All heavy atoms as a GROMACS GRO file, in nm:
protein
  618
    1MET      N    1   0.083  -0.120   0.000
    1MET     CA    2   0.008  -0.003  -0.004
    1MET      C    3   0.088   0.132   0.003
    1MET      O    4   0.058   0.218  -0.077
    1MET     CB    5  -0.094  -0.002   0.120
    1MET     CG    6  -0.178   0.125   0.131
    1MET     SD    7  -0.314   0.108   0.032
    1MET     CE    8  -0.422   0.247   0.088
    2SER      N    9   0.180   0.130   0.091
    2SER     CA   10   0.273   0.249   0.102
    2SER      C   11   0.347   0.277  -0.029
    2SER      O   12   0.376   0.390  -0.066
    2SER     CB   13   0.355   0.240   0.208
    2SER     OG   14   0.299   0.236   0.334
    3ASN      N   15   0.396   0.175  -0.096
    3ASN     CA   16   0.466   0.186  -0.231
    3ASN      C   17   0.376   0.265  -0.322
    3ASN      O   18   0.419   0.341  -0.399
    3ASN     CB   19   0.514   0.059  -0.282
    3ASN     CG   20   0.641   0.022  -0.202
    3ASN    OD1   21   0.715   0.096  -0.145
    3ASN    ND2   22   0.666  -0.110  -0.213
    4HIS      N   23   0.248   0.215  -0.335
    4HIS     CA   24   0.155   0.279  -0.427
    4HIS      C   25   0.132   0.432  -0.391
    4HIS      O   26   0.127   0.514  -0.479
    4HIS     CB   27   0.020   0.201  -0.419
    4HIS     CG   28  -0.083   0.246  -0.514
    4HIS    ND1   29  -0.066   0.251  -0.658
    4HIS    CD2   30  -0.195   0.318  -0.501
    4HIS    CE1   31  -0.171   0.299  -0.706
    4HIS    NE2   32  -0.248   0.351  -0.629
    5ILE      N   33   0.126   0.458  -0.263
    5ILE     CA   34   0.113   0.588  -0.222
    5ILE      C   35   0.239   0.676  -0.254
    5ILE      O   36   0.228   0.785  -0.316
    5ILE     CB   37   0.091   0.600  -0.067
    5ILE    CG1   38  -0.046   0.543  -0.036
    5ILE    CG2   39   0.096   0.743  -0.021
    5ILE    CD1   40  -0.069   0.528   0.114
    6ASN      N   41   0.359   0.624  -0.235
    6ASN     CA   42   0.479   0.689  -0.273
    6ASN      C   43   0.483   0.703  -0.424
    6ASN      O   44   0.524   0.825  -0.473
    6ASN     CB   45   0.597   0.602  -0.236
    6ASN     CG   46   0.628   0.616  -0.084
    6ASN    OD1   47   0.582   0.707  -0.016
    6ASN    ND2   48   0.705   0.518  -0.039
    7GLU      N   49   0.441   0.626  -0.508
    7GLU     CA   50   0.453   0.629  -0.655
    7GLU      C   51   0.349   0.752  -0.699
    7GLU      O   52   0.385   0.831  -0.776
    7GLU     CB   53   0.401   0.506  -0.719
    7GLU     CG   54   0.509   0.394  -0.712
    7GLU     CD   55   0.454   0.270  -0.765
    7GLU    OE1   56   0.344   0.252  -0.828
    7GLU    OE2   57   0.523   0.164  -0.742
    8GLN      N   58   0.227   0.757  -0.629
    8GLN     CA   59   0.145   0.866  -0.653
    8GLN      C   60   0.202   1.003  -0.613
    8GLN      O   61   0.190   1.100  -0.696
    8GLN     CB   62   0.009   0.847  -0.583
    8GLN     CG   63  -0.071   0.727  -0.640
    8GLN     CD   64  -0.204   0.706  -0.561
    8GLN    OE1   65  -0.203   0.745  -0.439
    8GLN    NE2   66  -0.299   0.655  -0.627
    9ILE      N   67   0.258   1.008  -0.501
    9ILE     CA   68   0.317   1.130  -0.457
    9ILE      C   69   0.436   1.169  -0.550
    9ILE      O   70   0.443   1.296  -0.593
    9ILE     CB   71   0.374   1.115  -0.316
    9ILE    CG1   72   0.266   1.098  -0.209
    9ILE    CG2   73   0.462   1.239  -0.276
    9ILE    CD1   74   0.306   1.048  -0.079
   10LEU      N   75   0.520   1.069  -0.580
   10LEU     CA   76   0.635   1.109  -0.681
   10LEU      C   77   0.590   1.154  -0.816
   10LEU      O   78   0.642   1.242  -0.880
   10LEU     CB   79   0.721   0.984  -0.689
   10LEU     CG   80   0.819   0.958  -0.567
   10LEU    CD1   81   0.872   0.815  -0.583
   10LEU    CD2   82   0.921   1.075  -0.556
   11GLU      N   83   0.476   1.095  -0.860
   11GLU     CA   84   0.424   1.129  -0.989
   11GLU      C   85   0.364   1.273  -0.988
   11GLU      O   86   0.394   1.351  -1.079
   11GLU     CB   87   0.308   1.034  -1.034
   11GLU     CG   88   0.248   1.059  -1.166
   11GLU     CD   89   0.153   0.961  -1.204
   11GLU    OE1   90   0.174   0.826  -1.189
   11GLU    OE2   91   0.044   0.988  -1.252
   12ARG      N   92   0.303   1.308  -0.881
   12ARG     CA   93   0.251   1.444  -0.867
   12ARG      C   94   0.359   1.547  -0.856
   12ARG      O   95   0.367   1.649  -0.936
   12ARG     CB   96   0.164   1.458  -0.734
   12ARG     CG   97   0.093   1.595  -0.741
   12ARG     CD   98   0.004   1.600  -0.612
   12ARG     NE   99   0.095   1.612  -0.487
   12ARG     CZ  100   0.084   1.532  -0.395
   12ARG    NH1  101  -0.004   1.428  -0.387
   12ARG    NH2  102   0.164   1.543  -0.292
   13ILE      N  103   0.474   1.509  -0.780
   13ILE     CA  104   0.584   1.600  -0.766
   13ILE      C  105   0.647   1.611  -0.909
   13ILE      O  106   0.692   1.732  -0.954
   13ILE     CB  107   0.685   1.550  -0.667
   13ILE    CG1  108   0.624   1.566  -0.518
   13ILE    CG2  109   0.808   1.638  -0.663
   13ILE    CD1  110   0.700   1.487  -0.412
   14SER      N  111   0.670   1.506  -0.971
   14SER     CA  112   0.738   1.498  -1.098
   14SER      C  113   0.665   1.591  -1.200
   14SER      O  114   0.732   1.666  -1.275
   14SER     CB  115   0.752   1.358  -1.150
   14SER     OG  116   0.816   1.349  -1.280
   15GLU      N  117   0.530   1.578  -1.201
   15GLU     CA  118   0.451   1.666  -1.297
   15GLU      C  119   0.482   1.808  -1.265
   15GLU      O  120   0.493   1.894  -1.363
   15GLU     CB  121   0.313   1.634  -1.285
   15GLU     CG  122   0.264   1.490  -1.347
   15GLU     CD  123   0.131   1.451  -1.313
   15GLU    OE1  124   0.061   1.525  -1.245
   15GLU    OE2  125   0.097   1.344  -1.360
   16ASP      N  126   0.490   1.849  -1.141
   16ASP     CA  127   0.512   1.991  -1.116
   16ASP      C  128   0.646   2.032  -1.149
   16ASP      O  129   0.664   2.136  -1.207
   16ASP     CB  130   0.486   2.014  -0.962
   16ASP     CG  131   0.345   2.008  -0.911
   16ASP    OD1  132   0.261   2.013  -0.996
   16ASP    OD2  133   0.320   1.980  -0.798
   17VAL      N  134   0.743   1.951  -1.110
   17VAL     CA  135   0.887   1.990  -1.146
   17VAL      C  136   0.906   1.999  -1.295
   17VAL      O  137   0.979   2.090  -1.336
   17VAL     CB  138   0.988   1.896  -1.076
   17VAL    CG1  139   1.129   1.925  -1.110
   17VAL    CG2  140   0.974   1.910  -0.921
   18GLU      N  141   0.859   1.912  -1.362
   18GLU     CA  142   0.881   1.897  -1.523
   18GLU      C  143   0.834   2.031  -1.582
   18GLU      O  144   0.888   2.055  -1.687
   18GLU     CB  145   0.813   1.782  -1.571
   18GLU     CG  146   0.881   1.658  -1.556
   18GLU     CD  147   1.014   1.634  -1.631
   18GLU    OE1  148   1.034   1.700  -1.724
   18GLU    OE2  149   1.094   1.547  -1.589
   19GLN      N  150   0.728   2.093  -1.526
   19GLN     CA  151   0.682   2.212  -1.579
   19GLN      C  152   0.761   2.343  -1.549
   19GLN      O  153   0.747   2.453  -1.610
   19GLN     CB  154   0.540   2.243  -1.525
   19GLN     CG  155   0.447   2.141  -1.581
   19GLN     CD  156   0.298   2.164  -1.530
   19GLN    OE1  157   0.264   2.263  -1.469
   19GLN    NE2  158   0.214   2.058  -1.557
   20MET      N  159   0.859   2.315  -1.466
   20MET     CA  160   0.942   2.431  -1.418
   20MET      C  161   1.061   2.456  -1.528
   20MET      O  162   1.108   2.353  -1.585
   20MET     CB  163   0.997   2.414  -1.283
   20MET     CG  164   0.898   2.400  -1.166
   20MET     SD  165   0.968   2.339  -1.011
   20MET     CE  166   1.081   2.488  -0.972
   21SER      N  167   1.117   2.574  -1.525
   21SER     CA  168   1.228   2.589  -1.610
   21SER      C  169   1.352   2.549  -1.539
   21SER      O  170   1.346   2.536  -1.409
   21SER     CB  171   1.243   2.750  -1.649
   21SER     OG  172   1.282   2.816  -1.525
   22THR      N  173   1.458   2.525  -1.601
   22THR     CA  174   1.582   2.485  -1.534
   22THR      C  175   1.630   2.587  -1.436
   22THR      O  176   1.679   2.561  -1.327
   22THR     CB  177   1.696   2.455  -1.639
   22THR    OG1  178   1.660   2.364  -1.736
   22THR    CG2  179   1.828   2.404  -1.578
   23SER      N  180   1.612   2.712  -1.475
   23SER     CA  181   1.655   2.822  -1.381
   23SER      C  182   1.571   2.818  -1.249
   23SER      O  183   1.622   2.831  -1.144
   23SER     CB  184   1.626   2.961  -1.459
   23SER     OG  185   1.664   3.062  -1.371
   24GLN      N  186   1.436   2.793  -1.264
   24GLN     CA  187   1.350   2.783  -1.143
   24GLN      C  188   1.391   2.671  -1.060
   24GLN      O  189   1.397   2.673  -0.936
   24GLN     CB  190   1.202   2.770  -1.186
   24GLN     CG  191   1.155   2.887  -1.246
   24GLN     CD  192   1.018   2.864  -1.305
   24GLN    OE1  193   0.990   2.752  -1.372
   24GLN    NE2  194   0.921   2.956  -1.283
   25ILE      N  195   1.427   2.550  -1.114
   25ILE     CA  196   1.464   2.429  -1.046
   25ILE      C  197   1.596   2.458  -0.967
   25ILE      O  198   1.599   2.435  -0.855
   25ILE     CB  199   1.492   2.313  -1.147
   25ILE    CG1  200   1.352   2.274  -1.206
   25ILE    CG2  201   1.550   2.194  -1.065
   25ILE    CD1  202   1.366   2.173  -1.318
   26LEU      N  203   1.698   2.529  -1.036
   26LEU     CA  204   1.823   2.554  -0.971
   26LEU      C  205   1.808   2.649  -0.852
   26LEU      O  206   1.866   2.635  -0.743
   26LEU     CB  207   1.921   2.620  -1.072
   26LEU     CG  208   1.984   2.509  -1.172
   26LEU    CD1  209   2.061   2.589  -1.274
   26LEU    CD2  210   2.062   2.403  -1.101
   27ILE      N  211   1.720   2.742  -0.875
   27ILE     CA  212   1.686   2.850  -0.762
   27ILE      C  213   1.633   2.772  -0.637
   27ILE      O  214   1.676   2.799  -0.529
   27ILE     CB  215   1.595   2.965  -0.814
   27ILE    CG1  216   1.674   3.054  -0.906
   27ILE    CG2  217   1.540   3.037  -0.693
   27ILE    CD1  218   1.589   3.151  -0.986
   28GLU      N  219   1.544   2.683  -0.665
   28GLU     CA  220   1.485   2.607  -0.551
   28GLU      C  221   1.589   2.512  -0.490
   28GLU      O  222   1.583   2.494  -0.365
   28GLU     CB  223   1.367   2.522  -0.598
   28GLU     CG  224   1.290   2.465  -0.476
   28GLU     CD  225   1.154   2.410  -0.514
   28GLU    OE1  226   1.086   2.452  -0.605
   28GLU    OE2  227   1.112   2.318  -0.442
   29LEU      N  228   1.676   2.449  -0.578
   29LEU     CA  229   1.767   2.353  -0.521
   29LEU      C  230   1.885   2.432  -0.451
   29LEU      O  231   1.929   2.394  -0.340
   29LEU     CB  232   1.841   2.273  -0.634
   29LEU     CG  233   1.759   2.166  -0.688
   29LEU    CD1  234   1.823   2.101  -0.809
   29LEU    CD2  235   1.739   2.061  -0.581
   30ASP      N  236   1.940   2.539  -0.510
   30ASP     CA  237   2.059   2.600  -0.461
   30ASP      C  238   2.033   2.730  -0.389
   30ASP      O  239   2.120   2.786  -0.324
   30ASP     CB  240   2.155   2.630  -0.578
   30ASP     CG  241   2.204   2.510  -0.638
   30ASP    OD1  242   2.214   2.402  -0.578
   30ASP    OD2  243   2.254   2.514  -0.760
   31GLY      N  244   1.911   2.788  -0.406
   31GLY     CA  245   1.880   2.916  -0.345
   31GLY      C  246   1.931   3.034  -0.438
   31GLY      O  247   1.943   3.139  -0.386
   32GLY      N  248   1.968   3.004  -0.555
   32GLY     CA  249   2.019   3.097  -0.651
   32GLY      C  250   2.171   3.090  -0.679
   32GLY      O  251   2.231   2.975  -0.662
   33MET      N  252   2.222   3.185  -0.739
   33MET     CA  253   2.371   3.177  -0.780
   33MET      C  254   2.458   3.185  -0.666
   33MET      O  255   2.452   3.267  -0.576
   33MET     CB  256   2.398   3.293  -0.878
   33MET     CG  257   2.535   3.299  -0.929
   33MET     SD  258   2.544   3.159  -1.042
   33MET     CE  259   2.693   3.195  -1.124
   34LYS      N  260   2.549   3.088  -0.655
   34LYS     CA  261   2.660   3.090  -0.552
   34LYS      C  262   2.789   3.144  -0.609
   34LYS      O  263   2.822   3.112  -0.726
   34LYS     CB  264   2.691   2.953  -0.509
   34LYS     CG  265   2.566   2.873  -0.459
   34LYS     CD  266   2.525   2.922  -0.319
   34LYS     CE  267   2.412   2.842  -0.269
   34LYS     NZ  268   2.319   2.906  -0.194
   35PRO      N  269   2.858   3.217  -0.541
   35PRO     CA  270   2.984   3.270  -0.585
   35PRO      C  271   3.079   3.175  -0.633
   35PRO      O  272   3.097   3.070  -0.569
   35PRO     CB  273   3.036   3.364  -0.472
   35PRO     CG  274   2.923   3.378  -0.376
   35PRO     CD  275   2.831   3.263  -0.407
   36GLY      N  276   3.143   3.194  -0.744
   36GLY     CA  277   3.252   3.105  -0.794
   36GLY      C  278   3.208   2.984  -0.878
   36GLY      O  279   3.280   2.908  -0.930
   37ILE      N  280   3.085   2.961  -0.882
   37ILE     CA  281   3.022   2.845  -0.963
   37ILE      C  282   3.049   2.872  -1.112
   37ILE      O  283   3.101   2.791  -1.174
   37ILE     CB  284   2.882   2.818  -0.936
   37ILE    CG1  285   2.860   2.756  -0.797
   37ILE    CG2  286   2.820   2.712  -1.030
   37ILE    CD1  287   2.722   2.732  -0.738
   38CYS      N  288   2.996   2.982  -1.157
   38CYS     CA  289   3.005   3.026  -1.299
   38CYS      C  290   3.022   3.170  -1.310
   38CYS      O  291   2.993   3.238  -1.209
   38CYS     CB  292   2.894   2.973  -1.382
   38CYS     SG  293   2.878   2.795  -1.397
   39GLU      N  294   3.049   3.228  -1.428
   39GLU     CA  295   3.073   3.363  -1.446
   39GLU      C  296   2.934   3.432  -1.447
   39GLU      O  297   2.910   3.552  -1.403
   39GLU     CB  298   3.140   3.385  -1.573
   39GLU     CG  299   3.279   3.343  -1.573
   39GLU     CD  300   3.358   3.368  -1.711
   39GLU    OE1  301   3.302   3.451  -1.799
   39GLU    OE2  302   3.451   3.303  -1.738
   40SER      N  303   2.825   3.363  -1.488
   40SER     CA  304   2.690   3.424  -1.488
   40SER      C  305   2.577   3.323  -1.464
   40SER      O  306   2.603   3.198  -1.473
   40SER     CB  307   2.671   3.487  -1.635
   40SER     OG  308   2.648   3.384  -1.728
   41TRP      N  309   2.465   3.374  -1.435
   41TRP     CA  310   2.355   3.275  -1.403
   41TRP      C  311   2.322   3.201  -1.534
   41TRP      O  312   2.297   3.073  -1.530
   41TRP     CB  313   2.242   3.357  -1.365
   41TRP     CG  314   2.123   3.267  -1.327
   41TRP    CD1  315   1.992   3.256  -1.395
   41TRP    CD2  316   2.102   3.162  -1.217
   41TRP    NE1  317   1.923   3.160  -1.339
   41TRP    CE2  318   1.981   3.100  -1.234
   41TRP    CE3  319   2.192   3.123  -1.121
   41TRP    CZ2  320   1.933   3.006  -1.155
   41TRP    CZ3  321   2.148   3.021  -1.031
   41TRP    CH2  322   2.025   2.963  -1.051
   42ASP      N  323   2.326   3.266  -1.647
   42ASP     CA  324   2.285   3.202  -1.775
   42ASP      C  325   2.382   3.082  -1.802
   42ASP      O  326   2.345   2.976  -1.854
   42ASP     CB  327   2.290   3.307  -1.889
   42ASP     CG  328   2.162   3.397  -1.892
   42ASP    OD1  329   2.063   3.358  -1.823
   42ASP    OD2  330   2.188   3.510  -1.945
   43MET      N  331   2.508   3.106  -1.767
   43MET     CA  332   2.616   2.999  -1.792
   43MET      C  333   2.586   2.886  -1.699
   43MET      O  334   2.591   2.774  -1.745
   43MET     CB  335   2.755   3.052  -1.765
   43MET     CG  336   2.859   2.956  -1.788
   43MET     SD  337   3.026   3.018  -1.750
   43MET     CE  338   3.055   3.121  -1.897
   44ARG      N  339   2.551   2.913  -1.575
   44ARG     CA  340   2.523   2.809  -1.482
   44ARG      C  341   2.399   2.725  -1.529
   44ARG      O  342   2.405   2.601  -1.530
   44ARG     CB  343   2.490   2.878  -1.343
   44ARG     CG  344   2.435   2.784  -1.248
   44ARG     CD  345   2.533   2.699  -1.172
   44ARG     NE  346   2.480   2.631  -1.055
   44ARG     CZ  347   2.464   2.507  -1.040
   44ARG    NH1  348   2.493   2.429  -1.139
   44ARG    NH2  349   2.414   2.456  -0.935
   45VAL      N  350   2.293   2.790  -1.581
   45VAL     CA  351   2.182   2.720  -1.622
   45VAL      C  352   2.211   2.638  -1.749
   45VAL      O  353   2.175   2.523  -1.759
   45VAL     CB  354   2.058   2.816  -1.658
   45VAL    CG1  355   1.953   2.753  -1.726
   45VAL    CG2  356   2.008   2.893  -1.529
   46GLY      N  357   2.290   2.694  -1.836
   46GLY     CA  358   2.343   2.631  -1.957
   46GLY      C  359   2.426   2.504  -1.936
   46GLY      O  360   2.421   2.418  -2.011
   47MET      N  361   2.501   2.517  -1.831
   47MET     CA  362   2.592   2.396  -1.803
   47MET      C  363   2.528   2.290  -1.722
   47MET      O  364   2.590   2.181  -1.692
   47MET     CB  365   2.717   2.447  -1.742
   47MET     CG  366   2.802   2.544  -1.822
   47MET     SD  367   2.938   2.613  -1.736
   47MET     CE  368   3.038   2.462  -1.677
   48THR      N  369   2.409   2.309  -1.667
   48THR     CA  370   2.346   2.219  -1.573
   48THR      C  371   2.278   2.106  -1.655
   48THR      O  372   2.205   2.130  -1.763
   48THR     CB  373   2.241   2.282  -1.499
   48THR    OG1  374   2.307   2.382  -1.420
   48THR    CG2  375   2.162   2.190  -1.408
   49ASP      N  376   2.291   1.986  -1.612
   49ASP     CA  377   2.221   1.860  -1.667
   49ASP      C  378   2.081   1.865  -1.614
   49ASP      O  379   2.059   1.841  -1.503
   49ASP     CB  380   2.292   1.736  -1.620
   49ASP     CG  381   2.215   1.613  -1.669
   49ASP    OD1  382   2.125   1.623  -1.737
   49ASP    OD2  383   2.275   1.509  -1.637
   50ARG      N  384   1.988   1.898  -1.699
   50ARG     CA  385   1.842   1.931  -1.655
   50ARG      C  386   1.784   1.791  -1.601
   50ARG      O  387   1.719   1.807  -1.493
   50ARG     CB  388   1.762   1.961  -1.778
   50ARG     CG  389   1.615   1.980  -1.734
   50ARG     CD  390   1.524   2.045  -1.841
   50ARG     NE  391   1.390   2.034  -1.810
   50ARG     CZ  392   1.332   2.111  -1.725
   50ARG    NH1  393   1.393   2.210  -1.661
   50ARG    NH2  394   1.199   2.097  -1.695
   51ASN      N  395   1.824   1.675  -1.652
   51ASN     CA  396   1.775   1.554  -1.592
   51ASN      C  397   1.819   1.543  -1.448
   51ASN      O  398   1.745   1.502  -1.359
   51ASN     CB  399   1.814   1.428  -1.664
   51ASN     CG  400   1.746   1.430  -1.811
   51ASN    OD1  401   1.636   1.476  -1.823
   51ASN    ND2  402   1.815   1.372  -1.909
   52TRP      N  403   1.938   1.566  -1.424
   52TRP     CA  404   1.997   1.563  -1.285
   52TRP      C  405   1.924   1.656  -1.201
   52TRP      O  406   1.881   1.629  -1.085
   52TRP     CB  407   2.148   1.594  -1.288
   52TRP     CG  408   2.200   1.618  -1.138
   52TRP    CD1  409   2.245   1.514  -1.054
   52TRP    CD2  410   2.204   1.742  -1.076
   52TRP    NE1  411   2.273   1.578  -0.930
   52TRP    CE2  412   2.258   1.710  -0.943
   52TRP    CE3  413   2.176   1.879  -1.110
   52TRP    CZ2  414   2.271   1.813  -0.843
   52TRP    CZ3  415   2.194   1.966  -1.010
   52TRP    CH2  416   2.250   1.944  -0.879
   53ALA      N  417   1.902   1.787  -1.246
   53ALA     CA  418   1.840   1.889  -1.168
   53ALA      C  419   1.695   1.842  -1.136
   53ALA      O  420   1.648   1.869  -1.021
   53ALA     CB  421   1.837   2.024  -1.237
   54VAL      N  422   1.619   1.792  -1.236
   54VAL     CA  423   1.481   1.749  -1.213
   54VAL      C  424   1.478   1.639  -1.097
   54VAL      O  425   1.404   1.646  -1.006
   54VAL     CB  426   1.424   1.712  -1.346
   54VAL    CG1  427   1.283   1.623  -1.321
   54VAL    CG2  428   1.397   1.824  -1.433
   55GLU      N  429   1.559   1.541  -1.127
   55GLU     CA  430   1.568   1.431  -1.021
   55GLU      C  431   1.599   1.470  -0.883
   55GLU      O  432   1.539   1.423  -0.781
   55GLU     CB  433   1.652   1.316  -1.063
   55GLU     CG  434   1.612   1.239  -1.195
   55GLU     CD  435   1.474   1.168  -1.170
   55GLU    OE1  436   1.456   1.113  -1.062
   55GLU    OE2  437   1.388   1.173  -1.260
   56SER      N  438   1.694   1.563  -0.885
   56SER     CA  439   1.736   1.616  -0.747
   56SER      C  440   1.629   1.690  -0.673
   56SER      O  441   1.605   1.672  -0.552
   56SER     CB  442   1.865   1.704  -0.760
   56SER     OG  443   1.970   1.636  -0.813
   57LEU      N  444   1.551   1.768  -0.753
   57LEU     CA  445   1.444   1.845  -0.690
   57LEU      C  446   1.330   1.757  -0.653
   57LEU      O  447   1.263   1.780  -0.548
   57LEU     CB  448   1.406   1.963  -0.787
   57LEU     CG  449   1.299   2.060  -0.722
   57LEU    CD1  450   1.339   2.113  -0.590
   57LEU    CD2  451   1.249   2.157  -0.817
   58ILE      N  452   1.305   1.655  -0.738
   58ILE     CA  453   1.193   1.560  -0.700
   58ILE      C  454   1.225   1.493  -0.571
   58ILE      O  455   1.147   1.484  -0.479
   58ILE     CB  456   1.167   1.455  -0.816
   58ILE    CG1  457   1.108   1.519  -0.929
   58ILE    CG2  458   1.081   1.347  -0.762
   58ILE    CD1  459   1.101   1.439  -1.061
   59THR      N  460   1.349   1.445  -0.552
   59THR     CA  461   1.399   1.376  -0.434
   59THR      C  462   1.387   1.480  -0.309
   59THR      O  463   1.339   1.438  -0.212
   59THR     CB  464   1.541   1.332  -0.443
   59THR    OG1  465   1.538   1.240  -0.555
   59THR    CG2  466   1.587   1.256  -0.324
   60LYS      N  467   1.444   1.601  -0.330
   60LYS     CA  468   1.436   1.698  -0.223
   60LYS      C  469   1.300   1.725  -0.174
   60LYS      O  470   1.265   1.724  -0.054
   60LYS     CB  471   1.497   1.836  -0.268
   60LYS     CG  472   1.494   1.941  -0.165
   60LYS     CD  473   1.567   2.070  -0.225
   60LYS     CE  474   1.558   2.182  -0.117
   60LYS     NZ  475   1.613   2.299  -0.173
   61ARG      N  476   1.197   1.741  -0.269
   61ARG     CA  477   1.072   1.766  -0.232
   61ARG      C  478   1.001   1.648  -0.164
   61ARG      O  479   0.924   1.665  -0.063
   61ARG     CB  480   0.977   1.809  -0.347
   61ARG     CG  481   1.004   1.955  -0.401
   61ARG     CD  482   0.911   1.989  -0.503
   61ARG     NE  483   0.920   2.126  -0.557
   61ARG     CZ  484   0.844   2.181  -0.648
   61ARG    NH1  485   0.753   2.109  -0.699
   61ARG    NH2  486   0.863   2.301  -0.682
   62PHE      N  487   1.020   1.528  -0.219
   62PHE     CA  488   0.970   1.401  -0.153
   62PHE      C  489   1.018   1.383  -0.012
   62PHE      O  490   0.939   1.356   0.065
   62PHE     CB  491   1.006   1.284  -0.250
   62PHE     CG  492   0.941   1.159  -0.206
   62PHE    CD1  493   0.814   1.136  -0.207
   62PHE    CD2  494   1.023   1.059  -0.166
   62PHE    CE1  495   0.757   1.015  -0.174
   62PHE    CE2  496   0.972   0.931  -0.133
   62PHE     CZ  497   0.835   0.919  -0.130
   63GLU      N  498   1.150   1.398   0.013
   63GLU     CA  499   1.203   1.374   0.144
   63GLU      C  500   1.165   1.488   0.237
   63GLU      O  501   1.162   1.466   0.362
   63GLU     CB  502   1.354   1.358   0.134
   63GLU     CG  503   1.401   1.236   0.062
   63GLU     CD  504   1.551   1.234   0.045
   63GLU    OE1  505   1.610   1.329   0.062
   63GLU    OE2  506   1.587   1.123  -0.008
   64ALA      N  507   1.134   1.609   0.185
   64ALA     CA  508   1.092   1.714   0.274
   64ALA      C  509   0.939   1.713   0.315
   64ALA      O  510   0.896   1.805   0.389
   64ALA     CB  511   1.128   1.844   0.220
   65MET      N  512   0.864   1.624   0.260
   65MET     CA  513   0.722   1.621   0.288
   65MET      C  514   0.692   1.591   0.435
   65MET      O  515   0.766   1.521   0.505
   65MET     CB  516   0.650   1.509   0.210
   65MET     CG  517   0.659   1.536   0.063
   65MET     SD  518   0.574   1.412  -0.037
   65MET     CE  519   0.409   1.440   0.029
   66PRO      N  520   0.589   1.671   0.493
   66PRO     CA  521   0.568   1.659   0.636
   66PRO      C  522   0.547   1.519   0.682
   66PRO      O  523   0.589   1.475   0.788
   66PRO     CB  524   0.443   1.739   0.653
   66PRO     CG  525   0.424   1.833   0.534
   66PRO     CD  526   0.509   1.763   0.421
   67GLU      N  527   0.468   1.440   0.604
   67GLU     CA  528   0.442   1.305   0.644
   67GLU      C  529   0.566   1.202   0.595
   67GLU      O  530   0.558   1.097   0.639
   67GLU     CB  531   0.316   1.249   0.582
   67GLU     CG  532   0.305   1.241   0.434
   67GLU     CD  533   0.263   1.380   0.363
   67GLU    OE1  534   0.254   1.482   0.429
   67GLU    OE2  535   0.244   1.380   0.242
   68GLY      N  536   0.650   1.260   0.523
   68GLY     CA  537   0.766   1.179   0.485
   68GLY      C  538   0.725   1.065   0.395
   68GLY      O  539   0.613   1.035   0.365
   69PRO      N  540   0.838   1.008   0.338
   69PRO     CA  541   0.802   0.896   0.241
   69PRO      C  542   0.738   0.782   0.324
   69PRO      O  543   0.760   0.765   0.445
   69PRO     CB  544   0.949   0.863   0.201
   69PRO     CG  545   1.034   0.980   0.220
   69PRO     CD  546   0.975   1.044   0.337
   70GLN      N  547   0.656   0.718   0.248
   70GLN     CA  548   0.578   0.606   0.310
   70GLN      C  549   0.651   0.472   0.290
   70GLN      O  550   0.655   0.427   0.177
   70GLN     CB  551   0.438   0.590   0.261
   70GLN     CG  552   0.354   0.734   0.272
   70GLN     CD  553   0.333   0.769   0.410
   70GLN    OE1  554   0.288   0.683   0.491
   70GLN    NE2  555   0.370   0.888   0.449
   71TRP      N  556   0.719   0.422   0.405
   71TRP     CA  557   0.795   0.305   0.378
   71TRP      C  558   0.710   0.184   0.426
   71TRP      O  559   0.627   0.185   0.518
   71TRP     CB  560   0.920   0.313   0.460
   71TRP     CG  561   1.005   0.423   0.423
   71TRP    CD1  562   1.024   0.538   0.510
   71TRP    CD2  563   1.077   0.454   0.312
   71TRP    NE1  564   1.099   0.625   0.438
   71TRP    CE2  565   1.137   0.584   0.318
   71TRP    CE3  566   1.098   0.384   0.201
   71TRP    CZ2  567   1.216   0.626   0.221
   71TRP    CZ3  568   1.178   0.430   0.090
   71TRP    CH2  569   1.233   0.552   0.102
   72VAL      N  570   0.739   0.069   0.355
   72VAL     CA  571   0.667  -0.061   0.385
   72VAL      C  572   0.777  -0.139   0.462
   72VAL      O  573   0.887  -0.157   0.412
   72VAL     CB  574   0.631  -0.139   0.262
   72VAL    CG1  575   0.566  -0.268   0.298
   72VAL    CG2  576   0.522  -0.048   0.190
   73ILE      N  577   0.736  -0.194   0.577
   73ILE     CA  578   0.825  -0.277   0.660
   73ILE      C  579   0.764  -0.420   0.650
   73ILE      O  580   0.656  -0.438   0.694
   73ILE     CB  581   0.842  -0.232   0.803
   73ILE    CG1  582   0.906  -0.088   0.796
   73ILE    CG2  583   0.933  -0.330   0.875
   73ILE    CD1  584   0.915  -0.024   0.940
   74TYR      N  585   0.851  -0.511   0.604
   74TYR     CA  586   0.794  -0.644   0.600
   74TYR      C  587   0.859  -0.729   0.713
   74TYR      O  588   0.983  -0.720   0.746
   74TYR     CB  589   0.840  -0.711   0.458
   74TYR     CG  590   0.775  -0.646   0.348
   74TYR    CD1  591   0.836  -0.554   0.273
   74TYR    CD2  592   0.635  -0.689   0.308
   74TYR    CE1  593   0.791  -0.493   0.158
   74TYR    CE2  594   0.588  -0.626   0.199
   74TYR     CZ  595   0.647  -0.540   0.119
   74TYR     OH  596   0.595  -0.478   0.012
   75TYR      N  597   0.778  -0.800   0.780
   75TYR     CA  598   0.831  -0.898   0.894
   75TYR      C  599   0.808  -1.038   0.831
   75TYR      O  600   0.708  -1.067   0.779
   75TYR     CB  601   0.748  -0.872   1.016
   75TYR     CG  602   0.759  -0.736   1.073
   75TYR    CD1  603   0.671  -0.631   1.054
   75TYR    CD2  604   0.870  -0.703   1.151
   75TYR    CE1  605   0.689  -0.497   1.107
   75TYR    CE2  606   0.886  -0.577   1.206
   75TYR     CZ  607   0.802  -0.479   1.187
   75TYR     OH  608   0.819  -0.355   1.226
   76HIS      N  609   0.912  -1.114   0.866
   76HIS     CA  610   0.898  -1.255   0.834
   76HIS      C  611   0.877  -1.342   0.952
   76HIS      O  612   0.910  -1.323   1.062
   76HIS     CB  613   1.036  -1.307   0.771
   76HIS     CG  614   1.058  -1.233   0.639
   76HIS    ND1  615   0.992  -1.252   0.525
   76HIS    CD2  616   1.145  -1.138   0.607
   76HIS    CE1  617   1.030  -1.182   0.429
   76HIS    NE2  618   1.134  -1.109   0.478
   0.00000   0.00000   0.00000
């Protein structure tokens, strides 16, 4: 049951994140431009692997949920 709930939660988060621009994703992940990363924000966005950024933000949002990920514990 919990795995099904997690899948639904991840799907909803994924849909939201996929609609964001790479710049918006980086701002939420990093809080904006950090000194020394790149010469400009456009360069930072251009050098970012979007797939990595999307997956990172999905994970960050999922783990930050108030109820947390729903884990299934199996007992034998």
